N, CA, C and O atoms as a Maestro MAE file, in Angstrom:
{
 s_m_m2io_version
 :::
 2.0.0
}

f_m_ct {
 s_m_title
 :::
 protein
 m_atom[336] {
  # First column is atom index #
  i_m_mmod_type
  r_m_x_coord
  r_m_y_coord
  r_m_z_coord
  i_m_residue_number
  s_m_chain_name
  s_m_pdb_residue_name
  s_m_pdb_atom_name
  i_m_atomic_number
  :::
  1 25 -1.762 -15.196 103.566 1 A "MET " " N  " 7
  2 3 -2.506 -15.230 102.295 1 A "MET " " CA " 6
  3 2 -3.258 -14.064 102.121 1 A "MET " " C  " 6
  4 15 -3.070 -13.399 101.102 1 A "MET " " O  " 8
  5 25 -4.252 -13.636 103.129 2 A "LYS " " N  " 7
  6 3 -5.038 -12.570 103.093 2 A "LYS " " CA " 6
  7 2 -4.204 -11.146 103.225 2 A "LYS " " C  " 6
  8 15 -4.584 -10.149 102.610 2 A "LYS " " O  " 8
  9 25 -3.276 -11.137 103.903 3 A "THR " " N  " 7
  10 3 -2.251 -10.107 103.880 3 A "THR " " CA " 6
  11 2 -2.009 -9.582 102.528 3 A "THR " " C  " 6
  12 15 -2.317 -8.458 102.132 3 A "THR " " O  " 8
  13 25 -1.329 -10.665 101.753 4 A "ARG " " N  " 7
  14 3 -1.017 -10.596 100.246 4 A "ARG " " CA " 6
  15 2 -1.986 -10.167 99.539 4 A "ARG " " C  " 6
  16 15 -1.664 -9.446 98.595 4 A "ARG " " O  " 8
  17 25 -3.512 -10.462 99.752 5 A "MET " " N  " 7
  18 3 -4.353 -10.230 98.545 5 A "MET " " CA " 6
  19 2 -4.769 -8.736 98.938 5 A "MET " " C  " 6
  20 15 -5.066 -7.976 98.016 5 A "MET " " O  " 8
  21 25 -4.816 -8.160 100.586 6 A "ILE " " N  " 7
  22 3 -5.065 -6.895 100.724 6 A "ILE " " CA " 6
  23 2 -3.890 -6.030 99.964 6 A "ILE " " C  " 6
  24 15 -4.165 -5.015 99.324 6 A "ILE " " O  " 8
  25 25 -2.835 -6.429 100.071 7 A "LEU " " N  " 7
  26 3 -1.670 -5.770 99.412 7 A "LEU " " CA " 6
  27 2 -1.975 -5.510 97.980 7 A "LEU " " C  " 6
  28 15 -1.904 -4.367 97.530 7 A "LEU " " O  " 8
  29 25 -2.321 -6.554 97.232 8 A "SER " " N  " 7
  30 3 -2.332 -6.759 96.070 8 A "SER " " CA " 6
  31 2 -3.599 -5.712 95.431 8 A "SER " " C  " 6
  32 15 -3.488 -4.943 94.477 8 A "SER " " O  " 8
  33 25 -4.847 -5.965 96.308 9 A "ILE " " N  " 7
  34 3 -5.813 -5.117 95.981 9 A "ILE " " CA " 6
  35 2 -5.621 -3.597 96.067 9 A "ILE " " C  " 6
  36 15 -6.130 -2.776 95.305 9 A "ILE " " O  " 8
  37 25 -4.861 -3.356 97.044 10 A "THR " " N  " 7
  38 3 -4.387 -1.622 97.509 10 A "THR " " CA " 6
  39 2 -3.604 -1.328 96.547 10 A "THR " " C  " 6
  40 15 -3.891 -0.276 95.975 10 A "THR " " O  " 8
  41 25 -2.523 -2.006 96.082 11 A "ALA " " N  " 7
  42 3 -1.442 -1.761 95.005 11 A "ALA " " CA " 6
  43 2 -2.189 -1.397 93.761 11 A "ALA " " C  " 6
  44 15 -2.252 -0.278 93.251 11 A "ALA " " O  " 8
  45 25 -2.800 -2.617 93.309 12 A "PHE " " N  " 7
  46 3 -3.651 -2.228 92.026 12 A "PHE " " CA " 6
  47 2 -4.445 -1.261 92.005 12 A "PHE " " C  " 6
  48 15 -4.445 -0.619 90.955 12 A "PHE " " O  " 8
  49 25 -5.230 -0.883 92.926 13 A "ALA " " N  " 7
  50 3 -6.195 0.092 93.021 13 A "ALA " " CA " 6
  51 2 -5.458 1.358 92.986 13 A "ALA " " C  " 6
  52 15 -5.935 2.195 92.220 13 A "ALA " " O  " 8
  53 25 -4.554 1.646 93.546 14 A "VAL " " N  " 7
  54 3 -3.480 2.824 93.368 14 A "VAL " " CA " 6
  55 2 -2.967 2.988 91.999 14 A "VAL " " C  " 6
  56 15 -2.851 4.060 91.404 14 A "VAL " " O  " 8
  57 25 -2.661 1.778 91.548 15 A "LEU " " N  " 7
  58 3 -2.345 2.076 90.140 15 A "LEU " " CA " 6
  59 2 -3.071 2.198 89.135 15 A "LEU " " C  " 6
  60 15 -2.714 2.639 88.042 15 A "LEU " " O  " 8
  61 25 -4.413 1.718 89.519 16 A "GLY " " N  " 7
  62 3 -5.577 2.338 88.694 16 A "GLY " " CA " 6
  63 2 -5.707 3.555 88.707 16 A "GLY " " C  " 6
  64 15 -5.719 4.174 87.643 16 A "GLY " " O  " 8
  65 25 -5.843 4.233 89.994 17 A "LEU " " N  " 7
  66 3 -6.112 5.501 90.018 17 A "LEU " " CA " 6
  67 2 -5.097 6.458 89.389 17 A "LEU " " C  " 6
  68 15 -5.437 7.455 88.752 17 A "LEU " " O  " 8
  69 25 -3.871 6.104 89.600 18 A "ILE " " N  " 7
  70 3 -2.759 6.808 88.837 18 A "ILE " " CA " 6
  71 2 -2.981 6.901 87.128 18 A "ILE " " C  " 6
  72 15 -2.889 7.922 86.446 18 A "ILE " " O  " 8
  73 25 -3.299 5.520 86.662 19 A "ALA " " N  " 7
  74 3 -3.616 5.283 85.341 19 A "ALA " " CA " 6
  75 2 -4.883 6.525 84.812 19 A "ALA " " C  " 6
  76 15 -4.910 7.415 83.963 19 A "ALA " " O  " 8
  77 25 -5.709 6.066 85.700 20 A "GLY " " N  " 7
  78 3 -7.024 6.753 85.539 20 A "GLY " " CA " 6
  79 2 -6.687 8.307 85.226 20 A "GLY " " C  " 6
  80 15 -7.062 8.933 84.234 20 A "GLY " " O  " 8
  81 25 -5.886 8.791 86.308 21 A "TYR " " N  " 7
  82 3 -5.746 10.326 86.229 21 A "TYR " " CA " 6
  83 2 -4.783 10.610 85.109 21 A "TYR " " C  " 6
  84 15 -4.955 11.612 84.415 21 A "TYR " " O  " 8
  85 25 -3.655 9.689 84.863 22 A "ALA " " N  " 7
  86 3 -2.978 10.027 83.652 22 A "ALA " " CA " 6
  87 2 -3.861 10.105 82.115 22 A "ALA " " C  " 6
  88 15 -3.613 10.904 81.212 22 A "ALA " " O  " 8
  89 25 -4.793 9.193 82.107 23 A "PHE " " N  " 7
  90 3 -5.419 9.219 80.960 23 A "PHE " " CA " 6
  91 2 -6.666 10.349 80.948 23 A "PHE " " C  " 6
  92 15 -6.762 11.027 79.926 23 A "PHE " " O  " 8
  93 25 -7.469 10.543 81.863 24 A "PHE " " N  " 7
  94 3 -8.622 11.132 81.979 24 A "PHE " " CA " 6
  95 2 -8.570 12.441 82.872 24 A "PHE " " C  " 6
  96 15 -9.619 12.996 83.201 24 A "PHE " " O  " 8
  97 25 -7.244 12.957 83.284 25 A "GLY " " N  " 7
  98 3 -7.394 14.011 84.405 25 A "GLY " " CA " 6
  99 2 -7.035 15.261 83.487 25 A "GLY " " C  " 6
  100 15 -6.942 16.376 84.001 25 A "GLY " " O  " 8
  101 25 -6.859 15.090 82.292 26 A "LYS " " N  " 7
  102 3 -6.767 16.500 81.746 26 A "LYS " " CA " 6
  103 2 -8.061 17.150 81.348 26 A "LYS " " C  " 6
  104 15 -9.072 16.508 81.064 26 A "LYS " " O  " 8
  105 25 -7.980 18.373 81.342 27 A "LEU " " N  " 7
  106 3 -9.072 19.078 81.080 27 A "LEU " " CA " 6
  107 2 -8.648 20.604 80.667 27 A "LEU " " C  " 6
  108 15 -8.252 21.508 81.403 27 A "LEU " " O  " 8
  109 25 -8.879 20.596 79.103 28 A "GLY " " N  " 7
  110 3 -8.614 21.811 78.313 28 A "GLY " " CA " 6
  111 2 -7.022 21.777 78.286 28 A "GLY " " C  " 6
  112 15 -6.323 22.767 78.505 28 A "GLY " " O  " 8
  113 25 -6.579 20.600 78.012 29 A "GLY " " N  " 7
  114 3 -5.136 20.506 77.740 29 A "GLY " " CA " 6
  115 2 -4.051 20.616 79.126 29 A "GLY " " C  " 6
  116 15 -2.824 20.717 79.089 29 A "GLY " " O  " 8
  117 25 -4.779 20.569 80.104 30 A "GLU " " N  " 7
  118 3 -4.109 20.755 81.526 30 A "GLU " " CA " 6
  119 2 -4.901 19.625 82.379 30 A "GLU " " C  " 6
  120 15 -6.052 19.228 82.200 30 A "GLU " " O  " 8
  121 25 -3.959 19.220 83.355 31 A "TYR " " N  " 7
  122 3 -4.294 18.364 84.326 31 A "TYR " " CA " 6
  123 2 -5.151 19.042 85.606 31 A "TYR " " C  " 6
  124 15 -4.796 20.095 86.136 31 A "TYR " " O  " 8
  125 25 -6.170 18.380 85.962 32 A "VAL " " N  " 7
  126 3 -6.989 19.161 86.765 32 A "VAL " " CA " 6
  127 2 -6.448 18.705 87.951 32 A "VAL " " C  " 6
  128 15 -6.073 17.542 88.102 32 A "VAL " " O  " 8
  129 25 -6.365 19.894 89.127 33 A "SER " " N  " 7
  130 3 -5.494 19.614 90.406 33 A "SER " " CA " 6
  131 2 -6.204 18.518 91.232 33 A "SER " " C  " 6
  132 15 -7.425 18.399 91.124 33 A "SER " " O  " 8
  133 25 -5.515 17.732 92.033 34 A "LEU " " N  " 7
  134 3 -6.197 16.457 92.877 34 A "LEU " " CA " 6
  135 2 -7.061 17.133 93.671 34 A "LEU " " C  " 6
  136 15 -8.176 16.628 93.808 34 A "LEU " " O  " 8
  137 25 -6.744 18.483 94.410 35 A "LYS " " N  " 7
  138 3 -7.517 19.143 95.140 35 A "LYS " " CA " 6
  139 2 -9.157 19.165 94.513 35 A "LYS " " C  " 6
  140 15 -10.202 18.747 95.011 35 A "LYS " " O  " 8
  141 25 -8.922 19.734 93.417 36 A "THR " " N  " 7
  142 3 -10.181 20.038 92.660 36 A "THR " " CA " 6
  143 2 -10.889 18.706 92.383 36 A "THR " " C  " 6
  144 15 -12.081 18.570 92.657 36 A "THR " " O  " 8
  145 25 -10.217 17.806 91.886 37 A "LEU " " N  " 7
  146 3 -10.904 16.388 91.573 37 A "LEU " " CA " 6
  147 2 -11.709 15.817 92.682 37 A "LEU " " C  " 6
  148 15 -12.855 15.396 92.523 37 A "LEU " " O  " 8
  149 25 -11.069 15.816 93.809 38 A "PHE " " N  " 7
  150 3 -11.588 14.925 95.010 38 A "PHE " " CA " 6
  151 2 -12.208 15.841 95.944 38 A "PHE " " C  " 6
  152 15 -12.529 15.345 97.023 38 A "PHE " " O  " 8
  153 25 -12.487 17.290 95.730 39 A "SER " " N  " 7
  154 3 -13.454 18.123 96.713 39 A "SER " " CA " 6
  155 2 -14.665 17.691 96.361 39 A "SER " " C  " 6
  156 15 -15.159 17.642 95.235 39 A "SER " " O  " 8
  157 25 -15.171 17.341 97.521 40 A "PHE " " N  " 7
  158 3 -16.828 17.068 97.349 40 A "PHE " " CA " 6
  159 2 -17.568 18.073 98.409 40 A "PHE " " C  " 6
  160 15 -17.105 18.538 99.451 40 A "PHE " " O  " 8
  161 25 -18.727 18.245 97.883 41 A "GLY " " N  " 7
  162 3 -19.634 19.098 98.764 41 A "GLY " " CA " 6
  163 2 -19.575 20.577 98.025 41 A "GLY " " C  " 6
  164 15 -19.633 20.747 96.807 41 A "GLY " " O  " 8
  165 25 -19.447 21.600 99.021 42 A "GLY " " N  " 7
  166 3 -19.350 22.779 98.528 42 A "GLY " " CA " 6
  167 2 -20.984 23.484 98.250 42 A "GLY " " C  " 6
  168 15 -22.007 22.851 98.514 42 A "GLY " " O  " 8
  169 25 -20.989 24.632 97.783 43 A "ASN " " N  " 7
  170 3 -22.207 25.287 97.577 43 A "ASN " " CA " 6
  171 2 -22.581 24.987 96.222 43 A "ASN " " C  " 6
  172 15 -21.885 24.330 95.448 43 A "ASN " " O  " 8
  173 25 -23.921 25.589 95.911 44 A "THR " " N  " 7
  174 3 -24.435 25.316 94.510 44 A "THR " " CA " 6
  175 2 -23.563 25.754 93.535 44 A "THR " " C  " 6
  176 15 -23.294 24.982 92.614 44 A "THR " " O  " 8
  177 25 -22.961 27.104 93.580 45 A "LEU " " N  " 7
  178 3 -22.233 27.649 92.607 45 A "LEU " " CA " 6
  179 2 -21.003 26.610 92.077 45 A "LEU " " C  " 6
  180 15 -20.702 26.415 90.899 45 A "LEU " " O  " 8
  181 25 -20.462 26.081 93.107 46 A "GLN " " N  " 7
  182 3 -19.252 25.355 92.895 46 A "GLN " " CA " 6
  183 2 -19.673 23.809 92.323 46 A "GLN " " C  " 6
  184 15 -18.966 23.098 91.608 46 A "GLN " " O  " 8
  185 25 -20.753 23.559 92.737 47 A "ASN " " N  " 7
  186 3 -21.182 22.313 92.341 47 A "ASN " " CA " 6
  187 2 -21.428 22.349 90.837 47 A "ASN " " C  " 6
  188 15 -20.978 21.453 90.122 47 A "ASN " " O  " 8
  189 25 -22.383 23.728 90.167 48 A "ALA " " N  " 7
  190 3 -22.793 23.924 88.927 48 A "ALA " " CA " 6
  191 2 -21.324 23.735 88.167 48 A "ALA " " C  " 6
  192 15 -21.160 22.920 87.258 48 A "ALA " " O  " 8
  193 25 -20.406 24.505 88.616 49 A "PHE " " N  " 7
  194 3 -18.984 24.647 87.968 49 A "PHE " " CA " 6
  195 2 -18.633 23.385 87.593 49 A "PHE " " C  " 6
  196 15 -18.523 23.058 86.411 49 A "PHE " " O  " 8
  197 25 -18.405 22.483 88.730 50 A "ARG " " N  " 7
  198 3 -18.124 21.279 88.409 50 A "ARG " " CA " 6
  199 2 -18.747 20.227 87.377 50 A "ARG " " C  " 6
  200 15 -18.129 19.385 86.726 50 A "ARG " " O  " 8
  201 25 -19.992 20.456 87.384 51 A "SER " " N  " 7
  202 3 -20.936 19.776 86.528 51 A "SER " " CA " 6
  203 2 -20.609 20.349 85.064 51 A "SER " " C  " 6
  204 15 -20.284 19.586 84.154 51 A "SER " " O  " 8
  205 25 -20.698 21.537 84.916 52 A "ILE " " N  " 7
  206 3 -20.722 22.203 83.486 52 A "ILE " " CA " 6
  207 2 -19.135 21.931 83.038 52 A "ILE " " C  " 6
  208 15 -18.854 21.546 81.903 52 A "ILE " " O  " 8
  209 25 -18.169 22.170 84.034 53 A "ALA " " N  " 7
  210 3 -16.757 21.895 83.402 53 A "ALA " " CA " 6
  211 2 -16.524 20.297 83.201 53 A "ALA " " C  " 6
  212 15 -15.494 19.977 82.609 53 A "ALA " " O  " 8
  213 25 -17.250 19.445 83.571 54 A "GLY " " N  " 7
  214 3 -16.890 17.841 83.315 54 A "GLY " " CA " 6
  215 2 -16.099 17.550 84.366 54 A "GLY " " C  " 6
  216 15 -15.432 16.539 84.148 54 A "GLY " " O  " 8
  217 25 -15.895 18.084 85.519 55 A "ILE " " N  " 7
  218 3 -15.412 17.422 86.526 55 A "ILE " " CA " 6
  219 2 -15.660 16.409 87.245 55 A "ILE " " C  " 6
  220 15 -14.926 15.527 87.690 55 A "ILE " " O  " 8
  221 25 -17.025 16.645 87.348 56 A "ASP " " N  " 7
  222 3 -17.936 14.994 87.910 56 A "ASP " " CA " 6
  223 2 -17.442 13.902 87.065 56 A "ASP " " C  " 6
  224 15 -16.976 12.890 87.588 56 A "ASP " " O  " 8
  225 25 -17.526 14.069 85.535 57 A "GLU " " N  " 7
  226 3 -17.110 13.015 84.710 57 A "GLU " " CA " 6
  227 2 -15.850 12.587 84.895 57 A "GLU " " C  " 6
  228 15 -15.676 11.393 85.140 57 A "GLU " " O  " 8
  229 25 -14.909 13.342 84.825 58 A "LEU " " N  " 7
  230 3 -13.339 12.941 85.198 58 A "LEU " " CA " 6
  231 2 -13.271 12.357 86.359 58 A "LEU " " C  " 6
  232 15 -12.485 11.413 86.426 58 A "LEU " " O  " 8
  233 25 -13.845 12.627 87.274 59 A "ARG " " N  " 7
  234 3 -13.676 12.088 88.670 59 A "ARG " " CA " 6
  235 2 -14.258 10.490 88.608 59 A "ARG " " C  " 6
  236 15 -13.734 9.514 89.144 59 A "ARG " " O  " 8
  237 25 -15.526 10.523 87.774 60 A "ASN " " N  " 7
  238 3 -16.004 9.306 87.949 60 A "ASN " " CA " 6
  239 2 -15.100 8.038 87.075 60 A "ASN " " C  " 6
  240 15 -14.981 6.851 87.379 60 A "ASN " " O  " 8
  241 25 -14.679 8.602 86.192 61 A "LYS " " N  " 7
  242 3 -13.764 7.642 85.108 61 A "LYS " " CA " 6
  243 2 -12.544 7.675 85.924 61 A "LYS " " C  " 6
  244 15 -11.839 6.776 85.467 61 A "LYS " " O  " 8
  245 25 -11.967 8.211 86.836 62 A "ILE " " N  " 7
  246 3 -10.628 8.059 87.348 62 A "ILE " " CA " 6
  247 2 -11.201 6.857 88.616 62 A "ILE " " C  " 6
  248 15 -10.636 5.771 88.741 62 A "ILE " " O  " 8
  249 25 -12.186 7.204 89.337 63 A "LEU " " N  " 7
  250 3 -12.587 6.231 90.390 63 A "LEU " " CA " 6
  251 2 -12.873 4.834 89.704 63 A "LEU " " C  " 6
  252 15 -12.448 3.801 90.221 63 A "LEU " " O  " 8
  253 25 -13.478 4.824 88.729 64 A "LEU " " N  " 7
  254 3 -13.597 3.447 87.926 64 A "LEU " " CA " 6
  255 2 -12.422 2.802 87.758 64 A "LEU " " C  " 6
  256 15 -12.245 1.672 88.214 64 A "LEU " " O  " 8
  257 25 -11.410 3.534 87.013 65 A "CYS " " N  " 7
  258 3 -10.093 2.964 86.667 65 A "CYS " " CA " 6
  259 2 -9.739 2.374 88.096 65 A "CYS " " C  " 6
  260 15 -9.431 1.185 88.167 65 A "CYS " " O  " 8
  261 25 -9.767 3.061 89.088 66 A "GLY " " N  " 7
  262 3 -9.121 2.486 90.613 66 A "GLY " " CA " 6
  263 2 -10.024 1.291 91.086 66 A "GLY " " C  " 6
  264 15 -9.477 0.410 91.749 66 A "GLY " " O  " 8
  265 25 -11.364 1.189 90.800 67 A "ALA " " N  " 7
  266 3 -12.236 0.260 91.099 67 A "ALA " " CA " 6
  267 2 -11.881 -1.148 90.029 67 A "ALA " " C  " 6
  268 15 -12.044 -2.322 90.363 67 A "ALA " " O  " 8
  269 25 -11.434 -0.736 88.874 68 A "ILE " " N  " 7
  270 3 -10.975 -1.859 88.092 68 A "ILE " " CA " 6
  271 2 -9.735 -2.516 88.388 68 A "ILE " " C  " 6
  272 15 -9.549 -3.728 88.278 68 A "ILE " " O  " 8
  273 25 -8.790 -1.563 88.815 69 A "GLY " " N  " 7
  274 3 -7.550 -1.905 89.374 69 A "GLY " " CA " 6
  275 2 -7.656 -2.954 90.556 69 A "GLY " " C  " 6
  276 15 -6.975 -3.979 90.576 69 A "GLY " " O  " 8
  277 25 -8.553 -2.614 91.525 70 A "ALA " " N  " 7
  278 3 -8.957 -3.397 92.643 70 A "ALA " " CA " 6
  279 2 -9.257 -4.744 92.120 70 A "ALA " " C  " 6
  280 15 -8.559 -5.743 92.298 70 A "ALA " " O  " 8
  281 25 -10.340 -4.677 91.469 71 A "VAL " " N  " 7
  282 3 -10.692 -6.295 91.165 71 A "VAL " " CA " 6
  283 2 -9.503 -6.901 90.606 71 A "VAL " " C  " 6
  284 15 -9.154 -7.947 91.153 71 A "VAL " " O  " 8
  285 25 -8.715 -6.430 89.521 72 A "VAL " " N  " 7
  286 3 -7.601 -7.233 88.840 72 A "VAL " " CA " 6
  287 2 -6.674 -7.628 90.401 72 A "VAL " " C  " 6
  288 15 -6.333 -8.793 90.608 72 A "VAL " " O  " 8
  289 25 -6.386 -6.647 91.284 73 A "GLY " " N  " 7
  290 3 -5.797 -7.086 92.328 73 A "GLY " " CA " 6
  291 2 -6.255 -8.154 92.978 73 A "GLY " " C  " 6
  292 15 -5.466 -8.933 93.513 73 A "GLY " " O  " 8
  293 25 -7.665 -8.347 93.025 74 A "ALA " " N  " 7
  294 3 -8.294 -9.266 93.874 74 A "ALA " " CA " 6
  295 2 -8.230 -10.522 93.087 74 A "ALA " " C  " 6
  296 15 -7.919 -11.505 93.759 74 A "ALA " " O  " 8
  297 25 -8.463 -10.740 91.753 75 A "LEU " " N  " 7
  298 3 -8.260 -11.736 90.948 75 A "LEU " " CA " 6
  299 2 -7.121 -12.536 90.458 75 A "LEU " " C  " 6
  300 15 -7.080 -13.688 90.027 75 A "LEU " " O  " 8
  301 25 -5.950 -11.394 90.678 76 A "LEU " " N  " 7
  302 3 -4.538 -12.040 90.201 76 A "LEU " " CA " 6
  303 2 -3.999 -12.973 91.162 76 A "LEU " " C  " 6
  304 15 -3.441 -13.972 90.708 76 A "LEU " " O  " 8
  305 25 -4.082 -12.794 92.604 77 A "PRO " " N  " 7
  306 3 -3.464 -13.763 93.424 77 A "PRO " " CA " 6
  307 2 -4.390 -15.111 93.187 77 A "PRO " " C  " 6
  308 15 -3.803 -16.148 92.874 77 A "PRO " " O  " 8
  309 25 -5.439 -15.114 93.291 78 A "LEU " " N  " 7
  310 3 -6.583 -16.085 92.830 78 A "LEU " " CA " 6
  311 2 -5.911 -16.970 91.904 78 A "LEU " " C  " 6
  312 15 -5.512 -18.109 92.145 78 A "LEU " " O  " 8
  313 25 -5.811 -16.201 90.609 79 A "LYS " " N  " 7
  314 3 -5.269 -16.804 89.480 79 A "LYS " " CA " 6
  315 2 -4.060 -17.524 89.620 79 A "LYS " " C  " 6
  316 15 -3.904 -18.697 89.282 79 A "LYS " " O  " 8
  317 25 -2.995 -16.600 90.257 80 A "LEU " " N  " 7
  318 3 -1.671 -17.262 90.366 80 A "LEU " " CA " 6
  319 2 -1.582 -18.379 91.203 80 A "LEU " " C  " 6
  320 15 -0.838 -19.308 90.893 80 A "LEU " " O  " 8
  321 25 -2.481 -18.410 92.579 81 A "LYS " " N  " 7
  322 3 -2.706 -19.730 93.231 81 A "LYS " " CA " 6
  323 2 -2.806 -20.990 92.594 81 A "LYS " " C  " 6
  324 15 -2.186 -22.023 92.851 81 A "LYS " " O  " 8
  325 25 -3.876 -20.722 91.518 82 A "LYS " " N  " 7
  326 3 -4.003 -22.191 90.716 82 A "LYS " " CA " 6
  327 2 -2.928 -22.546 89.962 82 A "LYS " " C  " 6
  328 15 -2.903 -23.735 89.643 82 A "LYS " " O  " 8
  329 25 -2.081 -21.900 89.604 83 A "TYR " " N  " 7
  330 3 -0.804 -22.470 88.972 83 A "TYR " " CA " 6
  331 2 0.164 -23.006 89.988 83 A "TYR " " C  " 6
  332 15 1.190 -23.537 89.563 83 A "TYR " " O  " 8
  333 25 -0.044 -22.928 91.280 84 A "LYS " " N  " 7
  334 3 1.296 -23.293 91.986 84 A "LYS " " CA " 6
  335 2 0.857 -24.782 92.259 84 A "LYS " " C  " 6
  336 15 1.621 -25.555 92.838 84 A "LYS " " O  " 8
  :::
 }
 m_bond[335] {
  # First column is bond index #
  i_m_from
  i_m_to
  i_m_order
  :::
  1 1 2 1
  2 2 3 1
  3 3 4 2
  4 3 5 1
  5 5 6 1
  6 6 7 1
  7 7 8 2
  8 7 9 1
  9 9 10 1
  10 10 11 1
  11 11 12 2
  12 11 13 1
  13 13 14 1
  14 14 15 1
  15 15 16 2
  16 15 17 1
  17 17 18 1
  18 18 19 1
  19 19 20 2
  20 19 21 1
  21 21 22 1
  22 22 23 1
  23 23 24 2
  24 23 25 1
  25 25 26 1
  26 26 27 1
  27 27 28 2
  28 27 29 1
  29 29 30 1
  30 30 31 1
  31 31 32 2
  32 31 33 1
  33 33 34 1
  34 34 35 1
  35 35 36 2
  36 35 37 1
  37 37 38 1
  38 38 39 1
  39 39 40 2
  40 39 41 1
  41 41 42 1
  42 42 43 1
  43 43 44 2
  44 43 45 1
  45 45 46 1
  46 46 47 1
  47 47 48 2
  48 47 49 1
  49 49 50 1
  50 50 51 1
  51 51 52 2
  52 51 53 1
  53 53 54 1
  54 54 55 1
  55 55 56 2
  56 55 57 1
  57 57 58 1
  58 58 59 1
  59 59 60 2
  60 59 61 1
  61 61 62 1
  62 62 63 1
  63 63 64 2
  64 63 65 1
  65 65 66 1
  66 66 67 1
  67 67 68 2
  68 67 69 1
  69 69 70 1
  70 70 71 1
  71 71 72 2
  72 71 73 1
  73 73 74 1
  74 74 75 1
  75 75 76 2
  76 75 77 1
  77 77 78 1
  78 78 79 1
  79 79 80 2
  80 79 81 1
  81 81 82 1
  82 82 83 1
  83 83 84 2
  84 83 85 1
  85 85 86 1
  86 86 87 1
  87 87 88 2
  88 87 89 1
  89 89 90 1
  90 90 91 1
  91 91 92 2
  92 91 93 1
  93 93 94 1
  94 94 95 1
  95 95 96 2
  96 95 97 1
  97 97 98 1
  98 98 99 1
  99 99 100 2
  100 99 101 1
  101 101 102 1
  102 102 103 1
  103 103 104 2
  104 103 105 1
  105 105 106 1
  106 106 107 1
  107 107 108 2
  108 107 109 1
  109 109 110 1
  110 110 111 1
  111 111 112 2
  112 111 113 1
  113 113 114 1
  114 114 115 1
  115 115 116 2
  116 115 117 1
  117 117 118 1
  118 118 119 1
  119 119 120 2
  120 119 121 1
  121 121 122 1
  122 122 123 1
  123 123 124 2
  124 123 125 1
  125 125 126 1
  126 126 127 1
  127 127 128 2
  128 127 129 1
  129 129 130 1
  130 130 131 1
  131 131 132 2
  132 131 133 1
  133 133 134 1
  134 134 135 1
  135 135 136 2
  136 135 137 1
  137 137 138 1
  138 138 139 1
  139 139 140 2
  140 139 141 1
  141 141 142 1
  142 142 143 1
  143 143 144 2
  144 143 145 1
  145 145 146 1
  146 146 147 1
  147 147 148 2
  148 147 149 1
  149 149 150 1
  150 150 151 1
  151 151 152 2
  152 151 153 1
  153 153 154 1
  154 154 155 1
  155 155 156 2
  156 155 157 1
  157 157 158 1
  158 158 159 1
  159 159 160 2
  160 159 161 1
  161 161 162 1
  162 162 163 1
  163 163 164 2
  164 163 165 1
  165 165 166 1
  166 166 167 1
  167 167 168 2
  168 167 169 1
  169 169 170 1
  170 170 171 1
  171 171 172 2
  172 171 173 1
  173 173 174 1
  174 174 175 1
  175 175 176 2
  176 175 177 1
  177 177 178 1
  178 178 179 1
  179 179 180 2
  180 179 181 1
  181 181 182 1
  182 182 183 1
  183 183 184 2
  184 183 185 1
  185 185 186 1
  186 186 187 1
  187 187 188 2
  188 187 189 1
  189 189 190 1
  190 190 191 1
  191 191 192 2
  192 191 193 1
  193 193 194 1
  194 194 195 1
  195 195 196 2
  196 195 197 1
  197 197 198 1
  198 198 199 1
  199 199 200 2
  200 199 201 1
  201 201 202 1
  202 202 203 1
  203 203 204 2
  204 203 205 1
  205 205 206 1
  206 206 207 1
  207 207 208 2
  208 207 209 1
  209 209 210 1
  210 210 211 1
  211 211 212 2
  212 211 213 1
  213 213 214 1
  214 214 215 1
  215 215 216 2
  216 215 217 1
  217 217 218 1
  218 218 219 1
  219 219 220 2
  220 219 221 1
  221 221 222 1
  222 222 223 1
  223 223 224 2
  224 223 225 1
  225 225 226 1
  226 226 227 1
  227 227 228 2
  228 227 229 1
  229 229 230 1
  230 230 231 1
  231 231 232 2
  232 231 233 1
  233 233 234 1
  234 234 235 1
  235 235 236 2
  236 235 237 1
  237 237 238 1
  238 238 239 1
  239 239 240 2
  240 239 241 1
  241 241 242 1
  242 242 243 1
  243 243 244 2
  244 243 245 1
  245 245 246 1
  246 246 247 1
  247 247 248 2
  248 247 249 1
  249 249 250 1
  250 250 251 1
  251 251 252 2
  252 251 253 1
  253 253 254 1
  254 254 255 1
  255 255 256 2
  256 255 257 1
  257 257 258 1
  258 258 259 1
  259 259 260 2
  260 259 261 1
  261 261 262 1
  262 262 263 1
  263 263 264 2
  264 263 265 1
  265 265 266 1
  266 266 267 1
  267 267 268 2
  268 267 269 1
  269 269 270 1
  270 270 271 1
  271 271 272 2
  272 271 273 1
  273 273 274 1
  274 274 275 1
  275 275 276 2
  276 275 277 1
  277 277 278 1
  278 278 279 1
  279 279 280 2
  280 279 281 1
  281 281 282 1
  282 282 283 1
  283 283 284 2
  284 283 285 1
  285 285 286 1
  286 286 287 1
  287 287 288 2
  288 287 289 1
  289 289 290 1
  290 290 291 1
  291 291 292 2
  292 291 293 1
  293 293 294 1
  294 294 295 1
  295 295 296 2
  296 295 297 1
  297 297 298 1
  298 298 299 1
  299 299 300 2
  300 299 301 1
  301 301 302 1
  302 302 303 1
  303 303 304 2
  304 303 305 1
  305 305 306 1
  306 306 307 1
  307 307 308 2
  308 307 309 1
  309 309 310 1
  310 310 311 1
  311 311 312 2
  312 311 313 1
  313 313 314 1
  314 314 315 1
  315 315 316 2
  316 315 317 1
  317 317 318 1
  318 318 319 1
  319 319 320 2
  320 319 321 1
  321 321 322 1
  322 322 323 1
  323 323 324 2
  324 323 325 1
  325 325 326 1
  326 326 327 1
  327 327 328 2
  328 327 329 1
  329 329 330 1
  330 330 331 1
  331 331 332 2
  332 331 333 1
  333 333 334 1
  334 334 335 1
  335 335 336 2
  :::
 }
}
């Protein structure tokens, strides 16, 4: 049961991240590269660019979609268990 729940959480989190990238990953009509989206740290100039360009906001939206997917993945097996 625990293995099934972990797989469900992982699968739905990945699906949420993919959906989030599909919906929110565009900036200026083009998709932002994954390397740019998930690069943390850097110098002050890079941080300022990401902040001004809105990349931080995109990243937060995409990660929120992944978190929502993980929650759905956790609740779905519990809901299906009630019907058995």
